[in-house]
N, C-alpha and C positions, 0 to 999 in steps of 0.2 A: 700786534701793531703799535707804533710809539705813540700815535694818537689816541689810542686808549687807554694808556697807563694813566695819566691822571684819575679815570673812573674804574680801574681795574678792580680796588678793593670795596669798592662801594655796592653793598648788598651780596658780598660773596660770601657763600656758607664754606666755611675753612673745612668742615667734615668735607660734604662732597667733591669743591669745587665750582659747584653750580651757583646761579645768581637768582635770588628773590628777590626782584626789584617790582614790587605791588603796586598798584596806583595809591598814591597818596601814604604811603608808607612812610617810615623815616629814612630808608633809602632813596626812596622816589624825593622825597624832597631836598634832598643833598644833590641830586642830580638834576632836579629844579635850579637850584644857585648856581650850579654848574654850569647850566646851558646859558642863564643870564649872564654870569661872568664873561663866558666866551663874547657873548653877542656886544657886552659893555667893551672887552679889550679890542674890538674892532671895530667899535664907534658906531654900531648898527643899532639902531632904533629897534626899542623889546616891548612885545605884550605880549600879556595872558589874556586869553578869553576866559569868558565865564565856565568852560567847561574844563579848564586845564592846558587846554593847546598853547604853547608856548611858540611865538613868532618872532625870527629878528629880521630886521629890514636893512638891507643895501638899497638906497636909494628911495624916493618919493613917487606916488602917481599910482595908475592903475597898470592892466595886463602885465603884470609881475611875472618872473619866471619862480617858482616853488622848487625847493630841493627839503632833502630831510627826511625822516623817518620817526622812529619812537626809541625811548630808553628803558620802558618797562621791558618786565622777562615773562616767563613761564616759571611754574615752580621747577628750582634747579636749571634754568636754563642756560645757554653759553653766552659767552662775551658779543658774540658778531651780529647777533638777529637783532635788527633795529641801530644799534648803536655803531654799527659801520656805515650806515646811510647817514648819521649826524655829524660825526664826525670827519667823513670824509665831503662832506657839503662845505663845512669850513675850510677842511685842508685847500678843496679847490679852490675856493674865493681866495684863500690865501697865494696862491699859487697866482693866481690871475691878479691881483693886486700885485705883485712882486713883477709882474709882466707889464706893469702899467697899463693894463684894460679897464677900458671903460665900458661899462655897458648903455645899450641904447635903450633898457627897458630895465623896474625896479628888479632886483632879485632879493629873494626872501629864503630864509633856514627855517623850517620846524620842527617841533618835538610835538609828536601829537600824543594826546593822553590814552592811558589804558588801551593800548592797542591788543594787546594779547587776551584782556578781560579775565585776566587770573583770579580777579579778586571777586568781581561782582557777576561775572558771569557773559557778559556781552561782550565780543571782541570787537576791536575799531569803534569804542564806545566814543572817544575824543571827536574822531574827524566824523561820526554819524552824526553825532549831538549838533556840531559846526556845520552840518550841510544839512540838518533838520531831518534826516530819515530816520532819527532816534526820537522817539517823544520825551520831550525833559522830562513830565509827570512820572512815567515808565522809569526813565534811569534814575529819578531821586529817589525811587521807592526798592531799587533793587540792593538786597541784601549780600553781604560776606558769609564767611563758613561764621564768624563772632555773632551773628545776627546783625551786625548795625547796616543801618541803609549808608548809601553814596549821599542822601542829604545830611547825616548826623556827621559822616566824616567830613565832608565839605566844611559843613559849618564848624566843626572843630580845628578844622585848617585856616578859619579865618576868613573863607571864599563866601560871596554873597548870591544865595541859591536863585535871584530874581536875575542873575545873566547867565545861567544855564539855558542852552539853547542854539538857536543858528547864531550865527558869527558872521558880523559885520566886515571882516579882512577878508573872508573868504570870495568876497565880491570883488575884491584888487587882484584875484589870481586870474593869469591868463593860459598857463599850461604849470605842470605839474610833472618832474621826473625826481622817482624815488630808487636810490641805489639800494642795494639789499645784498646779503650773503645768500648764495645758492643755496638752496635745502633740498639738496640732490646731486647727481653727477653726471648730469648730462654735460658740463663743461669739463670736466675729467673727461669725458671719453672723444670730445671733439678738441680737446689739446687746446682749449681757448682761456686767456684769464677773464674775461669780461663777454658776457651775452645780455640781449635784449630781449623783456618779456613778451610775448603776443597775448595770452590770455589766463586770467584765473579761473580753475574750476568752480562751478556751483557747490556750494557748500553751506553746512548749518550745524547747529546743538540742538538736540533733544534731548529731556529730561523725561526719565520712566521712574515713575514711585511703583513700587511692588508693594502694596499693604496684606498684611496678613493676621494673625495672632501671637503676641509673645506668649510661651510657656515654658516651663523646665525641660532642659536637653535629656535628664536623665530619667524623667518617670513619665513624660509623653510618648506612647507609644507612635511609631511612623505613620500608621494609617490615621491616628487621628490630629494629626499637627495641618496647620496651615501657614507652611514655613515660605515666607517668598523667597528666599536666597535661592532655592534651586530653580526657580521661575526665571529667575533674574541670570543663574549661569547658564540656563538654557537657551536664554537670549543671547549669551555673549558669544556661545557656540554658533547660534544659527545667525547672527550678524557676520561674524567673520566668513561662514559658509556663502552668503548672501553677496558680500565683497569680492570673493574671488570667482563669483558666478558673472558679476557685472564687468570684471576688470575696474574694480573702485576701491575706496578706503572706507570701511568702518574701525571705530576704536571707542571703544567703555575705556577711558583712562582715569575716570574721577567716581570713587563710590560711597556712599554712608551706609552705615549698618546701625539700625535703633531698634535695642536698647542698648547694644554693643557688649553684651557680656559674653563672655566665653563658653558658660555652661547655660545660656538662655538662647531659646527660638528666636529670631527676629520678629521683633512687629512689621517692620518697616526696610525696605533695602530700595536706595534710590542710585540709580547710575546714569551718569552723563554719556549719549553717544554722541561722536563727532562723525558724521556722514560727508563722504566727497564722490563725485563723479568727473568724466569728463565733459557731460552734457545732463542737462538738466531733466533730460526724458529719463536717462539710467539711474540718476540721482532719485527719483520718485518713485520709478520700479522699484529700486533696494529697500527705499526707505519704508512704502506699501508692504512689501513682503516680510523685512525687520518687525514691522510692529504686528503684523498677523501672526508672526511665529510668537512676539511677546505676547499675546491675548492666549492663545493656546496654551502656551506654556502658564501661563496665570490661573487658565481655569483647570487645568491637569493638576495643580498645586492647592486650588480651591484658594487664592489670595485675588486680588484684585490689581489691575495695574491702570497707571493714567499716563498721559502722556502730554510734555507742555513741550512748546516749541520756545525755546529762547533765544534764539539769532538764524537768523536765514538770508544767505546771499546767492543772488541770480549768477550765472555766468557772467563774466567780465570779460571784452575782447576790447585790447588797448587801443589807443586811436590807429589806425590805419597807417594814416599820414606821416606822424610823429614817428612810430615806431619804424618803419621802413627808412625815413630818413635819418635816424640815427644808427640803424645796422648800416646804413652806408656809410655815413661819416665815419664812424666807429670801425669798419668791417669786420662786424660781430655777427655770431649767430644770433636765428631766431630760437626761443623755447616757450612752453607754458610753465604753468605752476599749478602745483596742487594746493597752495598756500595761500591765505586770505590777505590783504595790505591794505593802510589805507589808501594806499593808490587806488585798489578797486572802488573805494566810497567815493573818492573825489572824480573819477572816471565817470561817471554819471551828470559832472557839471563841469568840467574843463578839460581839454585834450591832456590826456595823461601817458604815460610810459615810466617803463621799470629796465633799470640795469642791474645784472646780477654779477656778483665777483664769484671766479670759482671757489668750491669747498673740496679739498681733498679726501676727506673722509666721507664727504655725502652727508653726514649726521647733522642734525638740527634739532631744536629743542633740549638740547642735553650738552654738558661741558666739554662733549669729545667735540663740539661744532670748532670749526679754525676756517681760517684763510690764511695763506701764505703772505708775510710783508711785502714780498715782489708784487702777487696778485692785487693786495690792496691799494700797493703804489699805483697798480696800472687802472686800478676802478677810480683812484681819484682825478689821475691823468685824462681818464674817459671821460668823466664827470666834467671836469674844466674845459674838455673840447665842446661838450653839448654846450656847455653855458656861451662859448664863443660862437657856436652855430646858433642858438637861438636867441642870444640876447646882444 
């Protein structure tokens, strides 16, 4: 997509082709400058709140219509997840202005901070802090893989820690519509370029710490070991089985091993479980079963396991009137999503909807993530029609 060209090199790993745009990294800071510059180029008022969320305003007052998404990524993420929503918002406003459109309410474009949670472990941290659903002290204490706390990182970037927390600008918002690349193939099957979201599955992240005893790989008999790795491996297999049983999703996508020697039995194995289901009862059943399996595996290996909840999000049903209205205006299909979004966070505070743009690969959180230019253009046109309808 042409609108993505100015930022396509930022944070891109030349080896993998994927993006590494982690919160408050050099790549993230460059993207922040880009967003501020796009706002200035359009004569939009600009602000950054204490949580790092950036907002560009067209018009003054309250009951604003909010557009936008995020610019950060998962490790080796794709080019479209998040950025498509931001650049499409600016493009839609450009199109409306060129047509001489004057909105009846303020329009805002947001870039939310740390939506992916790739660095500090909590997804949608910026929007959660702005809404007051993530405690500021807890957020500031979060640490990245290098042991740096969010407080230390923000201070190093010249931010005022006293401003972290609930954001006043959110009180000016009357509705939020987030455009996003589809993370699946429903629109491929329906042969539609754009769809409207109905709901977000309940989901969360849990950290499992398996603690054993480090020892020599060559001299320690198998029966004398307290090795946490077999317990972790058995839990991964069990989680996969439980997800199939519930028709749900269970993923261990990150692991750390200590002390990390090829010829040493680990003393600790930590794995992060991402769990999702189409309803909260199914998620609870699956999670309970996985944790029982983990404890049984730990006992069999004579190790301990501790579980911590890093983030948890309930099921979200987007505003019924708004989503039905947009589906009718756009003649677009309705579809649910298993992915979390800032729109899900804000849905508890303002009427919220999401538009999805077709992804022919169905792949996301990967360099293979893609959307055709024609479908991206259709997304911009759809967003412009939404603004005309709502503003």
